[in-house]
C-alpha positions in Angstrom: -8.3 55.7 13.5 -7.1 58.5 15.8 -7.5 58.0 19.5 -9.2 60.8 21.3 -8.1 61.5 24.9 -10.4 63.6 27.0 -9.0 65.0 30.3 -11.7 66.2 32.7 -10.8 68.6 35.5 -13.2 69.2 38.4 -12.9 71.9 41.0 -14.5 71.3 44.3 -15.2 74.0 46.8 -15.1 72.7 50.4 -18.2 73.3 52.5 -18.2 74.5 56.1 -19.9 71.8 58.3 -20.2 70.7 61.9 -19.3 67.3 63.2 -22.4 65.1 62.9 -23.3 61.5 62.1 -24.6 59.5 59.1 -27.7 57.8 60.2 -30.0 55.3 58.4 -27.5 54.2 55.8 -29.6 52.0 53.6 -29.8 50.3 50.3 -32.7 50.4 47.8 -33.0 47.8 45.1 -35.6 48.2 42.3 -36.4 46.3 39.2 -38.7 48.0 36.7 -39.9 47.5 33.1 -40.0 50.6 30.9 -40.6 51.6 27.3 -39.1 54.5 25.4 -40.3 56.1 22.1 -37.7 58.1 20.1 -38.1 60.4 17.1 -35.1 61.9 15.5 -35.1 64.4 12.6 -31.8 65.3 10.9 -31.4 68.1 8.4 -28.2 68.3 6.3 -26.7 71.7 6.2 -23.7 73.2 4.2 -20.1 72.6 5.4 -20.9 69.0 6.5 -23.1 70.2 9.3 -26.3 68.4 10.5 -29.1 69.9 12.5 -30.8 67.3 14.8 -34.1 67.5 16.6 -34.9 64.6 19.0 -38.0 63.8 21.0 -38.0 61.1 23.7 -41.0 60.0 25.7 -40.8 57.5 28.6 -43.7 55.6 30.1 -44.5 54.7 33.7 -43.2 54.4 36.3 -41.0 57.4 35.3 -42.9 59.9 33.1 -40.5 62.1 31.2 -40.4 64.1 28.0 -37.1 65.1 26.5 -36.7 67.6 23.6 -33.2 68.0 22.2 -31.8 70.5 19.6 -28.3 69.5 18.4 -25.7 70.3 15.8 -23.3 67.7 14.4 -20.1 68.3 12.3 -18.0 65.7 10.5 -14.6 67.3 9.6 -13.2 64.0 8.4 -14.9 60.6 7.7 -13.5 59.2 10.9 -14.7 61.8 13.4 -18.0 63.3 14.4 -18.4 66.3 16.7 -21.7 67.0 18.3 -23.2 69.6 20.7 -26.7 69.6 22.0 -29.2 71.2 24.4 -32.1 69.3 26.0 -35.0 70.4 28.1 -36.4 67.6 30.3 -39.9 67.7 31.8 -40.4 65.3 34.7 -43.9 63.9 35.6 -44.9 62.6 39.0 -46.9 59.5 39.4 -49.7 59.4 36.8 -49.8 63.2 36.2 -47.8 66.4 36.1 -47.0 68.6 39.1 -45.7 72.1 39.1 -43.4 72.2 36.1 -40.9 74.5 37.9 -40.1 71.6 40.2 -39.6 69.1 37.4 -37.8 70.9 34.6 -34.1 70.2 34.0 -31.7 71.5 31.4 -28.9 69.4 29.8 -25.9 70.3 27.6 -24.0 67.6 25.7 -20.6 67.8 23.9 -19.7 64.5 22.2 -16.7 63.3 20.1 -17.2 60.1 18.1 -14.3 58.4 16.3 -15.8 56.0 13.8 -14.7 53.6 11.1 -16.3 51.2 8.5 -14.8 47.8 7.9 -16.7 46.0 5.2 -20.2 45.4 6.6 -19.2 46.5 10.0 -19.5 50.1 11.4 -17.6 50.7 14.6 -17.6 53.8 16.8 -16.4 54.9 20.2 -18.2 58.0 21.6 -16.8 60.1 24.5 -18.4 63.2 25.8 -19.4 65.4 28.7 -22.9 66.0 29.9 -24.1 68.7 32.3 -27.5 68.4 33.9 -28.9 71.5 35.7 -31.8 71.4 38.1 -34.4 74.2 38.6 -35.9 72.9 41.9 -34.8 74.0 45.4 -32.1 71.6 46.8 -29.5 71.5 49.6 -26.2 71.8 47.6 -24.3 70.3 50.5 -25.6 66.8 49.5 -27.1 67.4 46.0 -25.6 68.9 42.9 -27.4 71.8 41.3 -25.4 70.9 38.1 -24.2 67.4 37.6 -21.1 66.7 35.4 -21.1 63.3 33.8 -18.6 61.5 31.5 -20.4 59.4 28.8 -18.5 56.6 27.1 -20.2 54.4 24.4 -18.8 51.6 22.3 -21.1 50.6 19.3 -21.0 48.0 16.5 -23.4 47.8 13.6 -23.4 44.9 11.2 -25.2 45.2 7.9 -26.9 41.9 6.9 -25.9 41.2 3.3 -27.9 43.2 0.8 -31.0 43.4 3.1 -32.1 46.7 4.6 -31.6 45.2 8.1 -28.6 45.7 10.4 -27.8 44.3 13.8 -27.0 46.9 16.4 -25.0 46.2 19.7 -23.7 48.9 22.0 -22.7 49.5 25.6 -22.6 52.8 27.4 -21.2 53.8 30.7 -21.9 57.0 32.6 -19.6 58.3 35.3 -20.7 61.0 37.7 -17.7 63.4 38.3 -18.8 66.0 40.8 -21.0 64.4 43.5 -21.0 66.7 46.6 -19.1 64.8 49.4 -17.5 67.5 51.5 -20.2 67.6 54.1 -20.7 63.9 54.1 -17.0 63.1 54.4 -16.7 65.6 57.3 -18.9 63.4 59.5 -17.8 59.9 58.6 -14.8 58.0 59.9 -11.6 58.3 57.8 -12.0 54.7 56.6 -15.5 55.4 55.2 -14.9 58.4 53.0 -17.0 58.8 49.8 -15.7 59.6 46.4 -17.1 62.4 44.3 -16.7 60.2 41.2 -18.5 57.0 40.6 -20.1 54.9 37.9 -23.8 55.9 37.9 -25.1 54.0 34.9 -24.3 51.0 32.7 -26.4 50.3 29.5 -25.8 47.3 27.3 -28.2 47.3 24.4 -28.9 45.2 21.3 -31.4 45.0 18.5 -32.3 45.5 14.8 -32.3 48.5 12.6 -34.5 48.6 9.4 -33.4 51.2 6.9 -36.6 51.7 5.0 -34.9 54.0 2.5 -32.3 56.8 2.5 -34.5 59.1 4.6 -36.4 56.8 6.9 -35.2 54.2 9.5 -36.7 52.2 12.4 -34.7 50.7 15.2 -36.0 48.2 17.8 -33.7 47.3 20.7 -33.7 45.8 24.2 -31.6 47.6 26.9 -30.6 46.4 30.3 -30.2 49.5 32.4 -28.3 49.4 35.7 -28.3 52.6 37.7 -26.6 53.6 41.0 -27.4 56.8 42.9 -26.9 58.3 46.3 -29.9 60.0 47.9 -28.7 62.1 50.9 -30.6 64.6 53.0 -29.6 66.6 56.1 -31.9 66.2 59.1 -32.7 69.0 61.5 -30.1 67.6 63.9 -27.4 67.9 61.3 -27.2 64.2 60.8 -27.3 62.8 57.2 -29.9 60.3 56.1 -28.2 58.4 53.3 -29.6 55.8 50.9 -27.6 53.9 48.2 -30.1 53.2 45.4 -29.6 50.4 42.9 -32.1 50.3 40.0 -32.3 47.7 37.3 -34.5 48.5 34.3 -35.5 46.3 31.3 -36.4 48.5 28.4 -37.8 48.1 25.0 -36.9 51.0 22.8 -38.5 52.0 19.5 -36.7 54.7 17.5 -37.7 56.4 14.3 -35.2 58.6 12.3 -35.9 61.0 9.4 -32.9 62.3 7.5 -33.6 64.9 4.9 
C-alpha cells in the first residue's frame, strides 16, 4: 500500500497590536452525553465515481444539523479520493436563533489508502477541512476560516459468514491556523501560544449490520475529547482567555443506502 504524505503550508499575517495583558486565564471542563443520527445516500456514477449525500442531526445540549454533498473517486482499489461541501446549522439552547449567526460552511478534501487482508479491511484517511463562519467575530482572536488536518485509522473485521462486522477507529483533528499574533504580543516570551494544536480526539467502536448490498446500519460508541481556546479582547485591550476541555460520550446510529 502506497504511503501518502501530505505537507500543509500555512501563511500567517501578523496583526498590529498594543502591549496589554492576558487576564482571567481559566479552564473549563465539561462532560456531556450526546446522540447522533446519520443518514448516508451513495449513488454510483460512471468512471468509478460516487455521489454522496449525508445528513447528520445532533441532540441536546448541542443542536446541529449538517447536510453534506460529496464526490468520491477510486482510481485504484487501494486509494479513495473524496471532496465534499457541508452546510452546518447551529441551534441555541432548545430552539433556533437568527440563522445568519449560526450557519457555517465546510469544505473537505480526503485521501484514504485502504487494503483488504482476509476478513480485515484497514484504512488510513488523511485530509484537510476548512470551516468558514458567517457571524461577526474579532479575527485577532478568532478564525473566520479554520484549517484543520484530519487523520483517521480504521479497522473493520467481518464476522465469518454473518452480515455483522466489528468496527474500530480513532480520529485526530489538528487545528493549523489559530490566531495567536495578538495574544503572543501581550504575554511573556516563556508563555507563547502555538497556532497549531490537537483540537479533538475520537476513539470509536461498534457493530455494522449489512442488511443487503444496498442497506447497512452501524451502531457505535464514541469517546470524544475536545480542546478549544475561547479568547475575547476587552475594552481595555486585555484578553480574557479560557482553555476549554470537553469530554463527550456519544451513541451514534448510522444508516447507509448504496444504489
